C-alpha positions as CSV (number, residue, x, y, z in Angstrom):
1,M,-25.9,48.0,7.1
2,I,-28.0,44.8,7.2
3,S,-27.2,44.3,3.5
4,F,-23.5,44.6,4.3
5,F,-23.6,42.1,7.1
6,K,-25.7,39.7,4.9
7,T,-23.0,40.0,2.3
8,V,-20.2,39.3,4.8
9,L,-22.2,36.3,6.1
10,L,-22.6,34.9,2.6
11,V,-18.9,35.2,1.9
12,V,-18.0,33.5,5.2
13,L,-20.5,30.7,4.5
14,A,-19.1,30.3,1.0
15,V,-15.6,30.0,2.2
16,F,-16.7,27.5,4.9
17,F,-18.5,25.2,2.5
18,A,-15.7,25.5,-0.1
19,S,-13.2,24.4,2.5
20,T,-15.4,21.6,3.9
21,T,-16.4,20.1,0.6
22,S,-12.8,20.2,-0.7
23,Y,-11.5,18.2,2.3
24,A,-11.2,14.5,2.8
25,Q,-13.2,12.7,5.5
26,F,-12.1,9.9,7.8
27,T,-15.1,8.2,9.4
28,L,-15.1,5.6,12.1
29,V,-17.0,2.6,10.8
30,E,-18.2,-0.4,12.8
31,Q,-18.1,-3.1,10.1
32,P,-15.6,-2.3,7.4
33,D,-16.1,-4.2,4.1
34,I,-12.7,-5.9,4.0
35,A,-11.5,-9.3,2.6
36,L,-8.9,-11.8,3.7
37,P,-5.7,-9.7,4.1
38,S,-3.0,-10.8,1.7
39,D,-0.3,-9.5,-0.7
40,F,2.0,-8.5,2.2
41,N,4.6,-10.2,4.4
42,A,3.9,-10.0,8.1
43,S,7.6,-10.1,9.0
44,A,8.4,-7.1,6.7
45,L,5.3,-5.3,8.0
46,C,6.6,-5.7,11.6
47,R,10.1,-4.5,10.6
48,T,8.8,-1.3,9.1
49,A,6.4,-0.8,11.9
50,E,9.1,-1.2,14.5
51,K,11.4,1.3,12.8
52,T,8.6,3.8,12.5
53,S,7.6,3.3,16.1
54,D,11.2,4.0,17.2
55,Y,11.0,7.3,15.2
56,L,7.8,8.3,16.9
57,A,9.4,7.6,20.3
58,N,12.8,9.3,19.6
59,Q,11.7,12.3,17.5
60,P,8.8,13.9,19.5
61,N,9.9,17.4,18.4
62,D,9.3,16.7,14.7
63,S,6.2,18.7,14.4
64,F,5.9,18.1,10.6
65,A,5.3,14.4,10.9
66,V,5.0,13.3,14.6
67,H,1.4,14.2,15.5
68,A,-1.9,12.4,15.7
69,G,-3.1,13.7,12.3
70,R,-5.0,16.8,11.6
71,V,-7.9,15.0,10.0
72,F,-9.0,12.6,12.8
73,D,-11.1,13.0,15.9
74,N,-9.6,13.5,19.3
75,N,-9.6,9.7,20.0
76,V,-6.6,9.3,17.7
77,T,-3.4,10.3,19.5
78,V,0.3,9.8,18.9
79,N,0.4,7.4,21.7
80,R,-2.3,5.2,20.2
81,V,-0.6,5.3,16.8
82,K,2.6,4.1,18.5
83,Q,0.6,1.4,20.4
84,T,-0.9,0.3,17.1
85,L,2.6,-0.3,15.7
86,D,3.8,-2.0,18.8
87,F,0.7,-4.2,19.0
88,L,1.2,-5.2,15.4
89,C,4.7,-6.5,16.1
90,Q,3.7,-8.1,19.4
91,T,1.0,-10.1,17.5
92,Y,3.4,-11.1,14.8
93,R,6.1,-12.3,17.2
94,E,3.6,-14.3,19.4
95,D,2.3,-16.0,16.3
96,V,5.9,-17.0,15.2
97,R,6.6,-18.4,18.7
98,A,3.4,-20.3,18.6
99,K,4.2,-21.6,15.1
100,R,0.8,-20.5,13.7
101,N,-0.3,-18.4,10.8
102,S,-0.1,-14.7,11.4
103,R,-3.3,-13.3,12.8
104,L,-2.5,-10.1,10.8
105,H,-4.0,-12.1,7.9
106,D,-7.2,-12.8,9.9
107,V,-10.2,-10.5,9.1
108,N,-12.0,-11.3,12.4
109,F,-8.9,-10.6,14.5
110,L,-8.4,-7.2,12.8
111,K,-12.0,-6.2,13.2
112,Q,-11.9,-7.3,16.9
113,H,-8.8,-5.4,17.8
114,F,-8.7,-2.3,15.6
115,D,-10.8,0.8,15.0
116,F,-11.3,1.4,11.2
117,Y,-11.4,5.0,9.9
118,Q,-12.7,4.9,6.4
119,W,-11.0,7.4,4.0
120,Q,-13.1,9.4,1.6
121,P,-10.8,11.3,-0.8
122,D,-10.5,15.0,-1.4
123,K,-12.0,15.0,-4.9
124,A,-12.2,18.8,-5.1
125,Q,-8.4,19.1,-4.9
126,A,-8.0,16.2,-7.3
127,D,-10.3,17.9,-9.8
128,K,-8.5,21.2,-9.4
129,L,-5.1,19.5,-10.2
130,A,-6.7,17.6,-13.1
131,N,-7.9,20.8,-14.7
132,A,-4.4,22.3,-14.5
133,S,-2.5,19.3,-15.6
134,T,-0.7,19.1,-19.0
135,N,-0.6,15.3,-18.7
136,E,-3.7,13.7,-20.1
137,R,-3.3,10.4,-18.4
138,K,-2.7,12.0,-15.0
139,A,-5.7,14.3,-15.5
140,E,-7.9,11.3,-16.4
141,L,-6.8,9.4,-13.3
142,L,-7.5,12.4,-11.0
143,R,-10.9,13.1,-12.5
144,N,-12.0,9.4,-12.2
145,I,-11.3,9.0,-8.5
146,P,-14.4,7.4,-7.0
147,N,-16.2,9.0,-4.1
148,D,-15.3,6.2,-1.7
149,Q,-11.8,5.2,-3.0
150,I,-8.3,6.8,-3.1
151,L,-5.9,7.0,-6.0
152,L,-3.4,4.1,-5.3
153,T,-0.2,4.9,-7.1
154,K,3.0,2.8,-6.9
155,Y,6.7,3.8,-6.6
156,Y,9.9,1.9,-6.6
157,T,13.6,2.1,-5.9
158,K,15.5,2.6,-9.1
159,L,18.0,-0.1,-10.1
160,L,20.7,1.9,-11.7
161,D,23.3,1.3,-14.3
162,G,26.1,3.7,-13.6
163,S,29.8,4.5,-13.3
164,E,32.1,5.7,-10.6
165,V,33.7,8.0,-13.2
166,R,32.1,10.3,-15.8
167,T,31.8,8.8,-19.3
168,E,30.1,9.8,-22.5
169,K,27.1,7.6,-21.6
170,Y,27.0,8.2,-17.9
171,N,27.3,11.9,-17.9
172,Q,24.9,13.0,-15.1
173,A,25.8,12.8,-11.4
174,L,23.9,12.2,-8.2
175,Y,25.5,15.0,-6.2
176,A,26.1,15.1,-2.5
177,L,25.1,18.2,-0.6
178,P,27.1,21.2,-1.9
179,F,30.4,21.9,-0.2
180,D,29.2,25.2,1.4
181,E,26.5,23.3,3.3
182,Q,28.3,20.1,4.4
183,S,28.7,21.2,8.1
184,L,25.3,22.9,8.4
185,S,22.1,21.5,10.0
186,I,18.8,22.0,8.3
187,E,18.0,24.9,10.6
188,Q,21.4,26.5,10.1
189,A,21.0,26.1,6.3
190,E,17.5,27.7,6.3
191,A,18.9,30.7,8.2
192,V,21.4,31.5,5.4
193,K,19.6,29.9,2.4
194,T,20.0,33.0,0.1
195,E,23.8,32.4,0.3
196,L,23.8,28.7,-0.3
197,T,24.4,26.8,-3.6
198,R,21.6,24.3,-2.9
199,F,18.9,27.0,-3.4
200,K,20.4,28.7,-6.4
201,Y,19.9,26.2,-9.2
202,T,17.1,24.4,-10.9
203,R,17.2,20.8,-12.1
204,Q,17.8,22.0,-15.7
205,Q,20.7,24.1,-14.7
206,V,22.3,21.2,-12.8
207,I,21.9,19.0,-15.8
208,D,23.5,21.6,-18.0
209,G,26.6,21.3,-15.7
210,V,26.6,24.3,-13.4
211,L,27.8,22.3,-10.4
212,L,30.5,20.5,-12.3
213,K,31.9,23.5,-14.0
214,R,32.1,25.5,-10.8
215,Q,33.1,22.4,-8.6
216,L,30.3,23.2,-6.1
217,A,29.4,19.6,-5.1
218,K,30.9,16.1,-5.1
219,P,29.5,13.6,-7.6
220,L,28.6,10.4,-5.8
221,I,27.9,8.3,-8.9
222,W,27.4,8.9,-12.6
223,L,24.2,8.0,-14.5
224,T,22.4,8.6,-17.8
225,E,20.1,11.6,-17.9
226,E,17.0,9.3,-18.2
227,A,18.1,7.4,-15.0
228,L,18.7,10.7,-13.2
229,H,15.1,11.9,-13.9
230,D,13.8,8.5,-12.7
231,V,15.8,8.4,-9.4
232,L,14.9,12.1,-8.7
233,L,11.3,11.0,-9.0
234,Q,11.6,7.8,-7.0
235,G,13.9,9.1,-4.3
236,T,16.1,6.1,-4.0
237,G,18.7,4.5,-6.3
238,V,20.2,1.1,-6.0
239,L,23.5,0.4,-7.8
240,K,25.7,-2.7,-7.9
241,V,29.4,-1.6,-8.1
242,N,32.3,-4.0,-8.1
243,G,30.2,-6.8,-6.6
244,S,28.6,-4.8,-3.8
245,V,25.2,-3.1,-3.6
246,R,25.1,0.6,-2.9
247,Y,22.1,2.7,-1.9
248,F,21.6,6.4,-2.6
249,N,18.7,8.4,-1.0
250,V,17.5,11.9,-1.4
251,H,19.0,14.2,1.2
252,R,17.9,17.9,0.7
253,N,16.3,19.7,-2.2
254,N,16.6,23.1,-3.8
255,G,13.4,24.4,-2.2
256,I,11.3,24.4,-5.3
257,A,8.0,22.7,-4.9
258,Y,7.0,19.6,-6.9
259,D,4.5,20.6,-9.6
260,Y,1.8,17.9,-9.8
261,T,0.6,19.2,-13.2
262,I,3.8,18.6,-15.2
263,G,6.0,15.7,-16.2
264,K,9.3,14.6,-14.5
265,R,11.6,16.2,-17.1
266,E,10.0,19.6,-16.6
267,Q,10.2,19.6,-12.8
268,A,12.5,22.4,-11.5
269,R,12.8,20.7,-8.1
270,Y,16.2,19.1,-7.7
271,W,17.4,16.7,-4.9
272,Y,20.9,16.3,-3.6
273,F,21.7,12.7,-2.4
274,A,23.6,10.8,0.2
275,E,24.8,7.2,0.3
276,V,22.8,5.2,2.9
277,P,22.9,1.6,4.2
278,S,19.5,0.4,2.9
279,I,16.2,1.7,1.4
280,M,15.1,4.6,3.6
281,G,11.8,6.3,4.1
282,Y,10.9,9.5,6.0
283,G,13.2,11.3,8.4
284,Q,14.0,14.9,9.2
285,T,17.7,14.3,8.9
286,L,19.7,11.7,7.0
287,T,20.7,9.8,10.2
288,D,17.1,9.7,11.4
289,K,15.5,8.2,8.3
290,I,13.4,5.1,8.7
291,A,14.5,1.9,7.1
292,I,11.5,0.6,5.1
293,D,10.5,-2.6,3.2
294,S,8.7,-2.9,-0.1
295,Q,5.1,-4.1,-0.3
296,V,4.3,-2.9,3.2
297,T,5.3,0.8,3.0
298,F,3.1,3.7,1.9
299,A,4.1,7.3,1.1
300,G,1.5,10.0,1.7
301,N,0.6,13.3,3.2
302,L,2.4,13.2,6.5
303,A,1.6,16.8,7.3
304,D,-2.1,16.0,7.6
305,L,-2.2,12.3,8.3
306,G,0.8,12.0,10.7
307,L,3.6,9.5,10.5
308,G,3.1,5.8,11.3
309,K,-0.5,5.2,10.5
310,L,-1.4,1.6,9.8
311,V,-3.3,1.5,6.5
312,M,-5.5,-1.1,4.9
313,V,-6.3,-0.8,1.2
314,S,-8.9,-3.0,-0.5
315,Y,-9.6,-3.6,-4.2
316,T,-10.9,-6.2,-6.6
317,R,-8.5,-8.3,-8.7
318,K,-9.8,-10.9,-11.1
319,Q,-13.2,-10.7,-9.5
320,K,-11.7,-11.4,-6.1
321,Q,-11.5,-8.8,-3.3
322,I,-8.0,-8.2,-1.9
323,S,-7.1,-6.4,1.3
324,R,-3.6,-5.5,2.4
325,L,-1.8,-3.7,5.2
326,G,1.0,-1.2,5.1
327,I,2.7,1.5,7.2
328,L,2.6,5.2,6.3
329,A,6.4,5.7,6.6
330,D,7.4,7.9,3.6
331,Q,6.4,11.1,1.9
332,G,7.1,13.0,-1.3
333,G,6.5,16.4,-2.9
334,A,3.4,15.1,-4.7
335,F,1.6,14.8,-1.4
336,D,1.5,18.5,-0.4
337,N,-2.2,19.4,0.1
338,N,-3.0,15.9,-1.2
339,L,-5.6,13.8,0.6
340,F,-6.7,11.7,-2.3
341,Q,-3.7,9.5,-2.8
342,L,-1.3,6.9,-1.4
343,D,1.9,5.6,-3.0
344,L,2.8,1.9,-2.4
345,L,6.5,1.0,-2.5
346,V,6.5,-2.1,-4.7
347,G,10.2,-3.0,-5.1
348,N,13.4,-2.5,-7.1
349,Y,13.2,-2.0,-10.9
350,R,15.4,-0.8,-13.8
351,G,12.5,1.1,-15.4
352,W,8.9,1.4,-16.5
353,Q,8.7,-1.9,-18.5
354,D,9.8,-4.3,-15.8
355,Y,8.0,-2.3,-13.1
356,Y,4.8,-2.5,-15.2
357,Q,5.1,-6.2,-15.9
358,D,5.3,-7.0,-12.2
359,N,2.6,-4.5,-11.1
360,K,0.0,-4.3,-13.9
361,H,-2.4,-6.4,-11.7
362,L,-2.6,-3.6,-9.1
363,P,-5.5,-1.2,-9.6
364,D,-5.5,2.6,-9.8
365,Y,-8.0,3.0,-7.1
366,A,-8.7,1.3,-3.7
367,K,-10.9,1.7,-0.6
368,A,-8.7,2.7,2.3
369,W,-8.9,2.7,6.1
370,I,-6.6,4.0,8.9
371,L,-6.4,1.3,11.6
372,I,-5.9,2.3,15.3
373,V,-5.6,-0.4,18.0
374,K,-8.6,-0.5,20.4
375,D,-6.8,-1.5,23.5
376,Q,-3.0,-2.2,23.9
377,K,-3.6,-4.2,27.1
378,L,-5.3,-7.1,25.4
379,N,-4.2,-10.6,26.2
380,L,-3.2,-11.9,22.7
381,S,-2.6,-15.4,23.8
382,Q,-6.3,-16.1,24.2
């Protein structure tokens, strides 16, 4: 009997240590090693912060994203997260009115008014995915994540060449939500998902023409197949048509999880799109999505981190340390069970080459902190 209980205890301890060693850590630090904050626009940061704060205030029932974060101590609350975003914008506007440089670029100001939670990545999960990956470059990036830095990837909105009608070249569509789901909320759709078109087909089946042949969904715009794979990965497409700019954003997917270990063409996940007024980030429904700005928006694991965190990343470029701020206001399938990575929205690009030329100076890894305001009642004018 003693041997049995000893065996059970060992199993329990093994599970406990396996779970704790495979998890990221967020530690409150008194003196974060940060440099002069740069590489971001304070006005754009405030705009994204304000939109995200509005979402936190107006969507309290969104249990997926509106929470304090499951990886922080009890001192981090949704209210403090919202206060952080509001404080950020208050600071920016006071500086504009005073016609002075933004204090959001001042190291001492940030250290004085914010608590810094340093992020140590979940290397065990990264190693697990690296071992399963068929992409050598991706596996190498995952294995080489430092103990004190996260993987800092970049994403962009796809500048599309396309056509309003199907042609030999532009023969793949961005499809709107299928006709049989147009009038259904997300909850209503989930209740009857086995009957709906959206859940029946993989990306490859849609590319082969199943929706078009059976007239199951409306084509919004026509693209090349390569552009389709890119916009499915990036989530947003920007297209100039007849002199006006049109934006297309992911709406709902086919319920197949993103597979981190394979390339974009092999993914079975497929997204249906909707036309939107601007570049949009997270939102439970299309009408609730947050309008976001490039260079100040991060996508990440909202399920564990919670929406709206103010993030600082710091890295070395040309032997100079750079720190920058951004808002966690977007997500993606790659972040499921992923606490080793953030994705920085960098801008609008036609493809890999022009994206690479503009962003090759950005590193693959960076130190990261979550910032929470210390006291919302501070008198900023002093």
